GUMI-965664 format. One record per residue: z, x negated, y negated of N, C-alpha, C in turn; residue in one letter; chain. Coordinates in Angstrom, 3 decimals, decimal comma. Each point is the difference from the previous one (the first is absolute). Last residue first. Layout:
! residues N
npz: Z	npx: X	npy: Y	capz: Z	capx: X	capy: Y	cpz: Z	cpx: X	cpy: Y	aa: A	ch: A
...
This chain:
! residues 164
npz: 3,733	npx: -23,880	npy: -23,017	capz: 0,053	capx: -0,645	capy: -1,326	cpz: -1,140	cpx: -0,947	cpy: -0,163	aa: X	ch: A
npz: 0,959	npx: 4,785	npy: 2,969	capz: -0,370	capx: -1,415	capy: 0,058	cpz: -0,007	cpx: -0,565	cpy: -1,413	aa: X	ch: A
npz: 2,782	npx: 4,254	npy: 2,473	capz: -0,887	capx: -0,400	capy: -1,104	cpz: -0,265	cpx: -1,499	cpy: 0,089	aa: X	ch: A
npz: 1,006	npx: 3,304	npy: 4,263	capz: 0,652	capx: -0,902	capy: -0,962	cpz: -1,000	cpx: -0,358	cpy: -1,084	aa: X	ch: A
npz: -0,048	npx: 4,698	npy: 2,856	capz: -0,525	capx: -1,354	capy: -0,037	cpz: 0,764	cpx: -0,812	cpy: -1,043	aa: X	ch: A
npz: 2,179	npx: 4,125	npy: 2,926	capz: -0,854	capx: -0,254	capy: -1,176	cpz: -0,476	cpx: -1,441	cpy: 0,010	aa: X	ch: A
npz: 1,123	npx: 2,404	npy: 4,681	capz: 0,694	capx: -0,589	capy: -1,149	cpz: -0,982	cpx: -0,204	cpy: -1,146	aa: X	ch: A
npz: 0,193	npx: 3,354	npy: 4,405	capz: -0,920	capx: -0,783	capy: -0,810	cpz: 0,761	cpx: -0,471	cpy: -1,243	aa: X	ch: A
npz: 0,984	npx: 1,866	npy: 5,275	capz: 0,593	capx: -0,142	capy: -1,326	cpz: -0,887	cpx: -0,956	cpy: -0,781	aa: X	ch: A
npz: -0,872	npx: 3,298	npy: 4,361	capz: -0,345	capx: -1,269	capy: -0,612	cpz: 0,626	cpx: 0,011	cpy: -1,387	aa: X	ch: A
npz: 1,178	npx: 2,861	npy: 4,862	capz: -0,298	capx: -0,094	capy: -1,425	cpz: -0,350	cpx: -1,421	cpy: -0,389	aa: X	ch: A
npz: 0,297	npx: 3,938	npy: 4,517	capz: 0,384	capx: -1,278	capy: -0,578	cpz: -0,335	cpx: -0,013	cpy: -1,474	aa: X	ch: A
npz: 0,303	npx: 3,261	npy: 5,045	capz: -0,250	capx: -0,159	capy: -1,427	cpz: 0,407	cpx: -1,401	cpy: -0,421	aa: X	ch: A
npz: 0,512	npx: 3,490	npy: 4,130	capz: -0,980	capx: -1,089	capy: -0,041	cpz: -0,515	cpx: -0,155	cpy: -1,428	aa: X	ch: A
npz: 3,295	npx: 3,302	npy: 1,994	capz: 0,429	capx: -1,124	capy: -0,827	cpz: -0,970	cpx: -1,163	cpy: -0,071	aa: X	ch: A
npz: -0,238	npx: 4,566	npy: 2,083	capz: 0,831	capx: -0,879	capy: 0,820	cpz: 0,422	cpx: -1,262	cpy: -0,756	aa: X	ch: A
npz: -2,988	npx: 3,198	npy: -1,935	capz: 1,314	capx: 0,646	capy: 0,173	cpz: 0,957	cpx: -0,868	cpy: 0,801	aa: X	ch: A
npz: -4,444	npx: -1,481	npy: -0,419	capz: 0,659	capx: -0,051	capy: -1,314	cpz: 1,402	cpx: 0,591	cpy: 0,103	aa: X	ch: A
npz: -2,713	npx: 0,310	npy: 3,863	capz: 0,391	capx: -1,372	capy: -0,281	cpz: 0,756	cpx: -0,126	cpy: -1,326	aa: X	ch: A
npz: -2,045	npx: 4,135	npy: 1,827	capz: 1,291	capx: -0,361	capy: 0,558	cpz: 0,495	cpx: -1,377	cpy: -0,412	aa: X	ch: A
npz: -5,193	npx: 0,925	npy: -0,429	capz: 1,004	capx: 1,057	capy: 0,177	cpz: 1,255	cpx: -0,476	cpy: 0,741	aa: X	ch: A
npz: -2,718	npx: -3,482	npy: -2,916	capz: -0,305	capx: 0,684	capy: 1,253	cpz: 1,103	cpx: 1,033	cpy: 0,245	aa: X	ch: A
npz: -0,192	npx: -3,203	npy: -3,692	capz: -0,094	capx: 1,453	capy: -0,181	cpz: -0,499	cpx: 0,725	cpy: 1,240	aa: X	ch: A
npz: 2,674	npx: -4,725	npy: -1,798	capz: -0,917	capx: 0,444	capy: 1,038	cpz: 0,003	cpx: 1,522	cpy: -0,079	aa: X	ch: A
npz: 1,048	npx: -3,343	npy: -4,310	capz: 0,510	capx: 0,794	capy: 1,113	cpz: -1,084	cpx: 0,183	cpy: 1,042	aa: X	ch: A
npz: 1,761	npx: -2,456	npy: -5,194	capz: -0,996	capx: 0,113	capy: 1,068	cpz: 0,650	cpx: 0,730	cpy: 1,162	aa: X	ch: A
npz: 0,719	npx: -0,991	npy: -5,825	capz: 0,436	capx: 0,373	capy: 1,344	cpz: -1,158	cpx: -0,082	cpy: 0,987	aa: X	ch: A
npz: 1,425	npx: -2,459	npy: -4,834	capz: -1,122	capx: 0,654	capy: 0,670	cpz: 0,466	cpx: 0,267	cpy: 1,428	aa: X	ch: A
npz: 2,457	npx: -1,230	npy: -5,051	capz: 0,060	capx: 0,104	capy: 1,458	cpz: -1,220	cpx: 0,757	cpy: 0,497	aa: X	ch: A
npz: 0,540	npx: -3,239	npy: -4,579	capz: 0,549	capx: 1,258	capy: 0,504	cpz: 0,084	cpx: -0,043	cpy: 1,515	aa: X	ch: A
npz: -3,295	npx: -2,548	npy: -4,020	capz: 1,354	capx: -0,075	capy: 0,544	cpz: 0,476	cpx: 1,383	cpy: 0,429	aa: X	ch: A
npz: -5,318	npx: -1,016	npy: 0,027	capz: 1,108	capx: 0,115	capy: -0,954	cpz: 1,342	cpx: 0,002	cpy: 0,708	aa: X	ch: A
npz: -4,368	npx: -0,668	npy: 2,247	capz: -0,326	capx: -0,212	capy: -1,397	cpz: 1,171	cpx: 0,074	cpy: -0,965	aa: X	ch: A
npz: -1,517	npx: -1,329	npy: 5,258	capz: 1,108	capx: 0,728	capy: -0,618	cpz: -0,053	cpx: -0,278	cpy: -1,495	aa: X	ch: A
npz: -3,782	npx: -0,149	npy: 4,190	capz: 0,504	capx: -0,636	capy: -1,215	cpz: 1,054	cpx: 0,905	cpy: -0,629	aa: X	ch: A
npz: -2,186	npx: -0,745	npy: 5,281	capz: 0,500	capx: 0,877	capy: -1,056	cpz: 0,514	cpx: -0,813	cpy: -1,167	aa: X	ch: A
npz: -2,686	npx: 0,144	npy: 5,245	capz: 0,140	capx: -0,791	capy: -1,223	cpz: 0,421	cpx: 0,936	cpy: -1,124	aa: X	ch: A
npz: 0,155	npx: -0,105	npy: 5,657	capz: 0,012	capx: 0,881	capy: -1,157	cpz: 0,219	cpx: -0,894	cpy: -1,208	aa: X	ch: A
npz: -1,445	npx: -0,484	npy: 5,674	capz: 0,380	capx: -0,496	capy: -1,317	cpz: -0,061	cpx: 1,100	cpy: -1,037	aa: X	ch: A
npz: 0,970	npx: -0,172	npy: 5,735	capz: -0,996	capx: 0,106	capy: -1,046	cpz: 0,564	cpx: -0,519	cpy: -1,311	aa: X	ch: A
npz: 0,791	npx: 0,857	npy: 5,911	capz: 0,412	capx: -0,582	capy: -1,280	cpz: -1,123	cpx: 0,181	cpy: -1,003	aa: X	ch: A
npz: 1,835	npx: 2,348	npy: 5,163	capz: -1,012	capx: -0,511	capy: -0,928	cpz: 0,650	cpx: -0,576	cpy: -1,256	aa: X	ch: A
npz: 2,175	npx: 2,366	npy: 3,856	capz: -0,400	capx: -1,362	capy: 0,311	cpz: -0,989	cpx: -0,630	cpy: -0,957	aa: X	ch: A
npz: 0,198	npx: 5,281	npy: -0,047	capz: 0,980	capx: -0,873	capy: 0,670	cpz: -0,581	cpx: -1,384	cpy: 0,316	aa: X	ch: A
npz: -2,315	npx: 2,388	npy: -4,060	capz: 0,251	capx: 0,420	capy: 1,375	cpz: 1,031	cpx: -0,964	cpy: 0,613	aa: X	ch: A
npz: -0,444	npx: 0,949	npy: -5,409	capz: -0,300	capx: -0,882	capy: 1,132	cpz: 0,361	cpx: 0,639	cpy: 1,333	aa: X	ch: A
npz: -1,010	npx: 0,616	npy: -5,776	capz: 0,429	capx: 0,706	capy: 1,207	cpz: -0,436	cpx: -0,843	cpy: 1,184	aa: X	ch: A
npz: 0,903	npx: -0,658	npy: -5,663	capz: -0,655	capx: -0,475	capy: 1,226	cpz: 0,608	cpx: 0,777	cpy: 1,167	aa: X	ch: A
npz: -0,465	npx: 0,244	npy: -5,936	capz: 0,624	capx: 0,212	capy: 1,308	cpz: -0,811	cpx: -0,614	cpy: 1,123	aa: X	ch: A
npz: -1,206	npx: 0,488	npy: -4,786	capz: 1,451	capx: -0,197	capy: -0,077	cpz: 0,696	cpx: 0,176	cpy: 1,343	aa: X	ch: A
npz: -4,818	npx: 0,658	npy: -0,879	capz: 0,338	capx: -1,397	capy: -0,224	cpz: 1,497	cpx: -0,273	cpy: 0,042	aa: X	ch: A
npz: -2,492	npx: 4,028	npy: 2,840	capz: 0,412	capx: -0,325	capy: -1,361	cpz: 0,406	cpx: -1,464	cpy: -0,098	aa: X	ch: A
npz: -1,377	npx: 3,611	npy: 3,583	capz: -0,945	capx: -1,045	capy: -0,395	cpz: 0,275	cpx: -0,366	cpy: -1,452	aa: X	ch: A
npz: 2,169	npx: 3,028	npy: 4,658	capz: 0,031	capx: -0,485	capy: -1,368	cpz: -1,037	cpx: -1,080	cpy: -0,233	aa: X	ch: A
npz: 1,008	npx: 4,667	npy: 3,403	capz: -0,272	capx: -1,437	capy: -0,061	cpz: -0,037	cpx: -0,405	cpy: -1,468	aa: X	ch: A
npz: 2,315	npx: 4,292	npy: 2,993	capz: -0,653	capx: -0,470	capy: -1,217	cpz: -0,155	cpx: -1,519	cpy: 0,052	aa: X	ch: A
npz: 2,178	npx: 3,175	npy: 3,166	capz: -1,127	capx: -0,844	capy: 0,403	cpz: -0,761	cpx: -0,569	cpy: -1,196	aa: X	ch: A
npz: 3,814	npx: 3,080	npy: -0,396	capz: 0,413	capx: -1,248	capy: 0,635	cpz: -1,138	cpx: -0,929	cpy: 0,408	aa: X	ch: A
npz: 0,992	npx: 4,027	npy: -3,472	capz: -1,235	capx: -0,543	capy: 0,589	cpz: 0,296	cpx: -1,325	cpy: 0,689	aa: X	ch: A
npz: 3,520	npx: 2,399	npy: -2,045	capz: -0,899	capx: 1,140	capy: 0,217	cpz: -1,277	cpx: -0,420	cpy: 0,719	aa: X	ch: A
npz: 3,167	npx: -3,265	npy: -1,237	capz: 0,654	capx: 0,882	capy: 0,971	cpz: -0,879	cpx: 1,197	cpy: 0,328	aa: X	ch: A
npz: -1,376	npx: -3,006	npy: -3,379	capz: -0,179	capx: -0,564	capy: 1,347	cpz: 0,644	cpx: 0,886	cpy: 1,064	aa: X	ch: A
npz: 0,614	npx: 1,077	npy: -4,558	capz: -1,384	capx: 0,279	capy: 0,399	cpz: -0,265	cpx: -0,519	cpy: 1,413	aa: X	ch: A
npz: 4,154	npx: -0,997	npy: -1,891	capz: -0,073	capx: 1,452	capy: 0,238	cpz: -1,407	cpx: 0,389	cpy: 0,450	aa: X	ch: A
npz: 0,663	npx: -4,437	npy: -1,362	capz: 0,613	capx: 0,250	capy: 1,307	cpz: -0,054	cpx: 1,487	cpy: 0,351	aa: X	ch: A
npz: -1,394	npx: -1,331	npy: -4,264	capz: -0,993	capx: -0,395	capy: 0,998	cpz: 0,536	cpx: 0,265	cpy: 1,407	aa: X	ch: A
npz: 2,925	npx: 0,711	npy: -3,594	capz: -1,084	capx: 0,989	capy: -0,037	cpz: -1,046	cpx: -0,299	cpy: 1,068	aa: X	ch: A
npz: 3,504	npx: -3,108	npy: -0,554	capz: 0,516	capx: 1,272	capy: 0,537	cpz: -1,089	cpx: 1,062	cpy: 0,033	aa: X	ch: A
npz: -1,039	npx: -4,159	npy: -1,983	capz: 0,174	capx: -0,144	capy: 1,449	cpz: 0,496	cpx: 1,302	cpy: 0,624	aa: X	ch: A
npz: -0,392	npx: -0,214	npy: -4,692	capz: -1,320	capx: -0,028	capy: 0,638	cpz: 0,134	cpx: -0,071	cpy: 1,514	aa: X	ch: A
npz: 3,957	npx: -0,270	npy: -2,591	capz: -0,582	capx: 1,349	capy: -0,057	cpz: -1,363	cpx: 0,053	cpy: 0,695	aa: X	ch: A
npz: 2,145	npx: -4,202	npy: -0,454	capz: 0,746	capx: 0,847	capy: 0,924	cpz: -0,611	cpx: 1,400	cpy: 0,058	aa: X	ch: A
npz: -3,425	npx: -3,679	npy: -1,288	capz: 1,299	capx: 0,369	capy: -0,558	cpz: 0,706	cpx: 0,877	cpy: 1,035	aa: X	ch: A
npz: -3,430	npx: -3,454	npy: 2,049	capz: -0,002	capx: 1,120	capy: -0,936	cpz: 1,363	cpx: 0,179	cpy: -0,635	aa: X	ch: A
npz: -3,061	npx: -2,622	npy: 4,438	capz: 0,698	capx: -0,224	capy: -1,266	cpz: -0,079	cpx: 1,248	cpy: -0,868	aa: X	ch: A
npz: -0,246	npx: -0,838	npy: 5,580	capz: -0,617	capx: 0,643	capy: -1,157	cpz: 0,853	cpx: -0,289	cpy: -1,229	aa: X	ch: A
npz: -0,904	npx: -1,289	npy: 5,533	capz: 0,741	capx: -0,462	capy: -1,168	cpz: -0,749	cpx: 0,524	cpy: -1,208	aa: X	ch: A
npz: 0,323	npx: 1,496	npy: 5,601	capz: -0,738	capx: -0,353	capy: -1,204	cpz: 0,958	cpx: -0,460	cpy: -1,083	aa: X	ch: A
npz: -0,704	npx: 1,008	npy: 5,874	capz: 0,834	capx: -0,097	capy: -1,193	cpz: -0,899	cpx: -0,310	cpy: -1,189	aa: X	ch: A
npz: -0,183	npx: 1,702	npy: 5,687	capz: -0,641	capx: -0,311	capy: -1,273	cpz: 1,032	cpx: -0,006	cpy: -1,125	aa: X	ch: A
npz: 1,620	npx: -1,258	npy: 5,006	capz: -0,576	capx: 1,168	capy: -0,669	cpz: -0,571	cpx: -0,430	cpy: -1,356	aa: X	ch: A
npz: 2,356	npx: -2,971	npy: 2,888	capz: -0,890	capx: 0,634	capy: 0,967	cpz: -0,623	cpx: 1,283	cpy: -0,551	aa: X	ch: A
npz: 1,854	npx: -4,662	npy: -2,812	capz: 0,412	capx: 1,124	capy: 0,818	cpz: -1,055	cpx: 0,487	cpy: 0,965	aa: X	ch: A
npz: -0,062	npx: -3,462	npy: -3,571	capz: 0,523	capx: -0,507	capy: 1,273	cpz: 0,357	cpx: 1,119	cpy: 0,959	aa: X	ch: A
npz: -3,240	npx: -0,877	npy: -4,446	capz: 0,640	capx: 1,116	capy: 0,693	cpz: 0,419	cpx: -0,520	cpy: 1,375	aa: X	ch: A
npz: -1,004	npx: -2,598	npy: -4,946	capz: -0,149	capx: 0,063	capy: 1,451	cpz: 0,737	cpx: 1,212	cpy: 0,538	aa: X	ch: A
npz: -2,111	npx: -2,478	npy: -4,882	capz: 0,779	capx: 1,084	capy: 0,590	cpz: -0,317	cpx: 0,083	cpy: 1,488	aa: X	ch: A
npz: -0,321	npx: -3,237	npy: -4,548	capz: -0,497	capx: -0,051	capy: 1,372	cpz: 0,901	cpx: 0,975	cpy: 0,755	aa: X	ch: A
npz: -1,161	npx: -0,525	npy: -5,409	capz: 0,906	capx: 0,477	capy: 1,030	cpz: -0,722	cpx: -0,101	cpy: 1,334	aa: X	ch: A
npz: -0,511	npx: -2,334	npy: -4,995	capz: -0,737	capx: 0,289	capy: 1,228	cpz: 1,066	cpx: 0,407	cpy: 1,025	aa: X	ch: A
npz: 0,206	npx: 0,199	npy: -5,616	capz: 0,580	capx: -0,334	capy: 1,294	cpz: -0,967	cpx: 0,382	cpy: 1,126	aa: X	ch: A
npz: 0,362	npx: -1,128	npy: -5,594	capz: -0,861	capx: 0,648	capy: 0,984	cpz: 0,468	cpx: -0,496	cpy: 1,358	aa: X	ch: A
npz: 2,546	npx: 0,283	npy: -5,149	capz: -0,281	capx: -0,610	capy: 1,305	cpz: -0,973	cpx: 0,857	cpy: 0,802	aa: X	ch: A
npz: 1,889	npx: 1,303	npy: -4,287	capz: -1,239	capx: -0,753	capy: -0,055	cpz: -0,371	cpx: -0,648	cpy: 1,320	aa: X	ch: A
npz: 5,052	npx: 1,025	npy: -0,904	capz: -1,082	capx: 0,780	capy: -0,605	cpz: -1,220	cpx: -0,905	cpy: -0,155	aa: X	ch: A
npz: 3,296	npx: -1,323	npy: 3,868	capz: -0,011	capx: -0,017	capy: -1,462	cpz: -1,170	cpx: 0,849	cpy: -0,494	aa: X	ch: A
npz: 3,150	npx: 0,487	npy: 4,724	capz: -1,176	capx: -0,657	capy: -0,572	cpz: 0,166	cpx: -0,033	cpy: -1,519	aa: X	ch: A
npz: 2,764	npx: 1,305	npy: 5,061	capz: 0,098	capx: -0,307	capy: -1,427	cpz: -1,261	cpx: -0,756	cpy: -0,434	aa: X	ch: A
npz: 1,838	npx: 3,632	npy: 4,204	capz: -0,839	capx: -1,137	capy: -0,380	cpz: 0,131	cpx: -0,180	cpy: -1,510	aa: X	ch: A
npz: 2,102	npx: 2,807	npy: 4,630	capz: 0,236	capx: -0,272	capy: -1,416	cpz: -0,724	cpx: -1,300	cpy: -0,352	aa: X	ch: A
npz: -0,051	npx: 1,612	npy: 4,387	capz: -0,123	capx: 1,293	capy: -0,684	cpz: 0,321	cpx: -0,120	cpy: -1,491	aa: X	ch: A
npz: -2,235	npx: -3,611	npy: 3,977	capz: 1,171	capx: 0,428	capy: -0,764	cpz: -0,229	cpx: 1,375	cpy: -0,632	aa: X	ch: A
npz: -1,056	npx: 0,840	npy: 3,489	capz: 0,705	capx: -1,268	capy: -0,134	cpz: -0,925	cpx: -0,961	cpy: -0,726	aa: X	ch: A
npz: 0,758	npx: 5,720	npy: 0,971	capz: -0,844	capx: -1,098	capy: -0,443	cpz: 0,870	cpx: -1,249	cpy: -0,035	aa: X	ch: A
npz: 0,708	npx: 4,677	npy: 3,097	capz: 0,413	capx: -0,933	capy: -1,043	cpz: -1,124	cpx: -0,972	cpy: -0,310	aa: X	ch: A
npz: 0,710	npx: 3,442	npy: 3,701	capz: -0,262	capx: 0,618	capy: -1,307	cpz: 0,533	cpx: -0,850	cpy: -1,146	aa: X	ch: A
npz: -0,348	npx: -0,987	npy: 4,778	capz: 1,348	capx: 0,404	capy: -0,415	cpz: -0,043	cpx: 0,588	cpy: -1,405	aa: X	ch: A
npz: -3,899	npx: -1,884	npy: 2,114	capz: 0,285	capx: 1,367	capy: 0,439	cpz: 1,444	cpx: 0,428	cpy: -0,254	aa: X	ch: A
npz: -2,641	npx: -3,716	npy: -3,140	capz: 0,472	capx: 0,179	capy: 1,381	cpz: 0,325	cpx: 1,453	cpy: 0,291	aa: X	ch: A
npz: -2,619	npx: -3,934	npy: -3,537	capz: 0,341	capx: 1,416	capy: 0,161	cpz: 0,344	cpx: 0,222	cpy: 1,464	aa: X	ch: A
npz: -0,269	npx: -4,447	npy: -3,694	capz: -0,095	capx: 0,512	capy: 1,360	cpz: 0,438	cpx: 1,458	cpy: 0,021	aa: X	ch: A
npz: -1,975	npx: -3,967	npy: -3,705	capz: 0,800	capx: 1,212	capy: 0,198	cpz: -0,254	cpx: 0,507	cpy: 1,416	aa: X	ch: A
npz: -0,753	npx: -4,678	npy: -3,472	capz: -0,206	capx: 0,635	capy: 1,298	cpz: 0,956	cpx: 1,183	cpy: 0,136	aa: X	ch: A
npz: -2,316	npx: -2,667	npy: -4,387	capz: 1,229	capx: 0,562	capy: 0,565	cpz: -0,359	cpx: 0,678	cpy: 1,314	aa: X	ch: A
npz: -2,129	npx: -3,790	npy: -3,914	capz: -0,210	capx: 0,826	capy: 1,188	cpz: 1,358	cpx: 0,444	cpy: 0,524	aa: X	ch: A
npz: -2,130	npx: -1,631	npy: -5,171	capz: 0,946	capx: -0,166	capy: 1,096	cpz: -0,382	cpx: 0,921	cpy: 1,155	aa: X	ch: A
npz: -2,541	npx: -0,363	npy: -4,043	capz: 1,022	capx: -0,979	capy: -0,361	cpz: 0,946	cpx: -0,291	cpy: 1,151	aa: X	ch: A
npz: -5,375	npx: 1,957	npy: -1,004	capz: 1,191	capx: 0,067	capy: 0,859	cpz: 0,962	cpx: -1,129	cpy: -0,369	aa: X	ch: A
npz: -4,542	npx: 1,133	npy: -1,847	capz: 1,225	capx: 0,017	capy: -0,794	cpz: 1,282	cpx: 0,027	cpy: 0,827	aa: X	ch: A
npz: -4,617	npx: 0,151	npy: 1,730	capz: 0,121	capx: -1,241	capy: -0,773	cpz: 1,310	cpx: -0,094	cpy: -0,775	aa: X	ch: A
npz: -1,125	npx: 4,049	npy: 2,479	capz: 0,248	capx: -1,163	capy: 0,865	cpz: 0,256	cpx: -1,280	cpy: -0,792	aa: X	ch: A
npz: 1,147	npx: 4,758	npy: -2,023	capz: -1,240	capx: -0,745	capy: 0,168	cpz: 0,339	cpx: -1,287	cpy: 0,741	aa: X	ch: A
npz: 2,580	npx: 5,164	npy: -0,144	capz: -0,071	capx: -1,403	capy: -0,377	cpz: -1,367	cpx: -0,588	cpy: 0,255	aa: X	ch: A
npz: 1,711	npx: 5,242	npy: -1,289	capz: -0,499	capx: -0,866	capy: 1,070	cpz: -0,134	cpx: -1,435	cpy: -0,502	aa: X	ch: A
npz: 3,606	npx: 2,631	npy: -2,632	capz: -1,390	capx: 0,276	capy: 0,342	cpz: -0,445	cpx: -0,922	cpy: 1,115	aa: X	ch: A
npz: 4,917	npx: 2,333	npy: -2,382	capz: -0,899	capx: -1,143	capy: 0,062	cpz: -1,406	cpx: 0,425	cpy: 0,343	aa: X	ch: A
npz: 3,962	npx: 2,730	npy: -0,989	capz: 0,208	capx: -0,644	capy: 1,307	cpz: -0,915	cpx: -1,210	cpy: 0,167	aa: X	ch: A
npz: 0,310	npx: 3,120	npy: -3,956	capz: 0,856	capx: -1,164	capy: 0,087	cpz: 0,197	cpx: -0,608	cpy: 1,370	aa: X	ch: A
npz: -2,555	npx: 4,377	npy: -0,904	capz: 1,147	capx: -0,233	capy: -0,846	cpz: 0,884	cpx: -1,180	cpy: 0,341	aa: X	ch: A
npz: -4,414	npx: 1,710	npy: 2,015	capz: 1,282	capx: 0,387	capy: 0,529	cpz: 1,191	cpx: -0,574	cpy: -0,743	aa: X	ch: A
npz: -5,196	npx: -0,132	npy: 0,074	capz: 0,631	capx: 0,910	capy: -0,946	cpz: 1,416	cpx: 0,348	cpy: 0,418	aa: X	ch: A
npz: -3,136	npx: -2,753	npy: 2,529	capz: 0,089	capx: -0,629	capy: -1,319	cpz: 0,767	cpx: 0,867	cpy: -0,986	aa: X	ch: A
npz: -1,120	npx: 1,247	npy: 4,551	capz: 1,101	capx: -0,964	capy: -0,012	cpz: 0,153	cpx: -0,669	cpy: -1,360	aa: X	ch: A
npz: -2,014	npx: 4,652	npy: 1,872	capz: -0,347	capx: -0,948	capy: -1,047	cpz: 1,167	cpx: -0,957	cpy: -0,155	aa: X	ch: A
npz: -1,336	npx: 2,359	npy: 4,714	capz: 0,796	capx: 0,212	capy: -1,206	cpz: -0,527	cpx: -0,961	cpy: -1,041	aa: X	ch: A
npz: -2,070	npx: 2,406	npy: 4,856	capz: 0,171	capx: -1,116	capy: -0,914	cpz: 0,898	cpx: 0,431	cpy: -1,154	aa: X	ch: A
npz: -1,207	npx: 1,472	npy: 5,588	capz: 0,153	capx: 0,363	capy: -1,403	cpz: 0,282	cpx: -1,247	cpy: -0,821	aa: X	ch: A
npz: -1,971	npx: 2,066	npy: 5,185	capz: 0,331	capx: -1,121	capy: -0,865	cpz: 0,200	cpx: 0,520	cpy: -1,410	aa: X	ch: A
npz: -1,229	npx: 2,883	npy: 3,487	capz: 0,938	capx: -0,836	capy: 0,729	cpz: 0,425	cpx: -1,215	cpy: -0,821	aa: X	ch: A
npz: -1,564	npx: 5,278	npy: -1,453	capz: -0,393	capx: -1,395	capy: 0,081	cpz: 1,046	cpx: -0,790	cpy: 0,773	aa: X	ch: A
npz: -0,047	npx: 4,741	npy: -1,307	capz: -0,178	capx: -0,338	capy: 1,401	cpz: -0,419	cpx: -1,463	cpy: 0,155	aa: X	ch: A
npz: 3,175	npx: 2,670	npy: -3,881	capz: -1,301	capx: -0,566	capy: 0,303	cpz: -0,083	cpx: -0,329	cpy: 1,487	aa: X	ch: A
npz: 3,903	npx: 1,545	npy: -2,326	capz: -0,881	capx: 1,122	capy: 0,287	cpz: -1,397	cpx: -0,481	cpy: 0,385	aa: X	ch: A
npz: 3,340	npx: -3,077	npy: -1,224	capz: 0,528	capx: 0,701	capy: 1,164	cpz: -0,914	cpx: 1,156	cpy: 0,381	aa: X	ch: A
npz: -0,197	npx: -3,277	npy: -3,727	capz: -1,105	capx: 0,201	capy: 0,935	cpz: 0,468	cpx: 0,682	cpy: 1,273	aa: X	ch: A
npz: 2,307	npx: -1,537	npy: -4,187	capz: -0,056	capx: 1,400	capy: 0,367	cpz: -1,170	cpx: 0,282	cpy: 0,924	aa: X	ch: A
npz: 1,037	npx: -4,202	npy: -2,152	capz: 0,733	capx: 0,210	capy: 1,240	cpz: -0,073	cpx: 1,443	cpy: 0,457	aa: X	ch: A
npz: -1,800	npx: -2,219	npy: -4,092	capz: -0,901	capx: 0,348	capy: 1,081	cpz: 0,714	cpx: 0,246	cpy: 1,314	aa: X	ch: A
npz: 1,801	npx: -0,992	npy: -4,537	capz: -0,359	capx: -1,162	capy: 0,805	cpz: -0,915	cpx: 0,306	cpy: 1,154	aa: X	ch: A
npz: 1,703	npx: 3,395	npy: -2,963	capz: -0,712	capx: -0,975	capy: -0,821	cpz: -0,489	cpx: -1,176	cpy: 0,831	aa: X	ch: A
npz: 2,659	npx: 3,248	npy: 2,125	capz: -1,281	capx: 0,592	capy: -0,391	cpz: -0,814	cpx: -1,011	cpy: -0,797	aa: X	ch: A
npz: 4,316	npx: -1,263	npy: 1,250	capz: -0,822	capx: 0,178	capy: 1,194	cpz: -1,375	cpx: 0,540	cpy: -0,359	aa: X	ch: A
npz: 3,216	npx: -0,340	npy: -3,394	capz: -0,468	capx: -1,329	capy: 0,391	cpz: -0,926	cpx: 0,115	cpy: 1,206	aa: X	ch: A
npz: 2,095	npx: 3,893	npy: -1,420	capz: -1,020	capx: -0,396	capy: -0,971	cpz: -0,542	cpx: -1,387	cpy: 0,320	aa: X	ch: A
npz: 3,512	npx: 1,628	npy: 2,684	capz: -1,205	capx: 0,796	capy: 0,193	cpz: -1,096	cpx: -0,434	cpy: -0,965	aa: X	ch: A
npz: 4,259	npx: -1,900	npy: -0,454	capz: -0,668	capx: -0,510	capy: 1,192	cpz: -1,315	cpx: 0,737	cpy: 0,244	aa: X	ch: A
npz: 2,679	npx: 1,563	npy: -3,481	capz: -0,474	capx: -1,342	capy: -0,334	cpz: -0,763	cpx: -0,584	cpy: 1,177	aa: X	ch: A
npz: 2,097	npx: 4,115	npy: 0,634	capz: -1,189	capx: 0,142	capy: -0,833	cpz: -0,548	cpx: -1,357	cpy: -0,427	aa: X	ch: A
npz: 3,974	npx: 0,053	npy: 2,563	capz: -1,084	capx: 0,578	capy: 0,776	cpz: -1,271	cpx: 0,074	cpy: -0,840	aa: X	ch: A
npz: 3,983	npx: -1,359	npy: -2,082	capz: -0,533	capx: -1,042	capy: 0,868	cpz: -1,184	cpx: 0,508	cpy: 0,809	aa: X	ch: A
npz: 2,258	npx: 3,121	npy: -2,667	capz: -0,656	capx: -0,970	capy: -0,863	cpz: -0,617	cpx: -1,112	cpy: 0,846	aa: X	ch: A
npz: 2,580	npx: 3,235	npy: 2,187	capz: -1,276	capx: 0,548	capy: -0,442	cpz: -0,756	cpx: -1,002	cpy: -0,858	aa: X	ch: A
npz: 4,406	npx: -0,959	npy: 1,484	capz: -1,003	capx: -0,170	capy: 1,059	cpz: -1,357	cpx: 0,507	cpy: -0,445	aa: X	ch: A
npz: 3,605	npx: 0,658	npy: -2,925	capz: -0,335	capx: -1,402	capy: 0,073	cpz: -1,059	cpx: -0,234	cpy: 1,073	aa: X	ch: A
């Protein structure tokens, strides 16, 4: 059973570009549009709601459970209230685990993807994301040690109501 999960994570890591562990680049990109149902970058004009998220050194997001509707574009105002760097990365459970494994090998890896935000201590920033289909979209801090310490959360995406 572990082998199947390992190979699934490995193939996702390779397909998503996370296998840059052998690369000397300090920045890497993923194709956030090809990630199977987690959504896509949002457009400012389509924002339906703003959600404030706080990241702290107790390795928790507040809130760590968010509810939206399919089709919603959310403006996340993300604040790092801690004294160390944190990030908020959207992905499936398998994608986050594979990306975290790559981060453990390359702790200084910088990100430049639409599905995440990395913040220095005391800083705030915005992340616009459109949730395209019903289900669960996970998020986590993939800084070394943070994911293992439980710095994770989820967005529950409810189906859209039919309009008459």
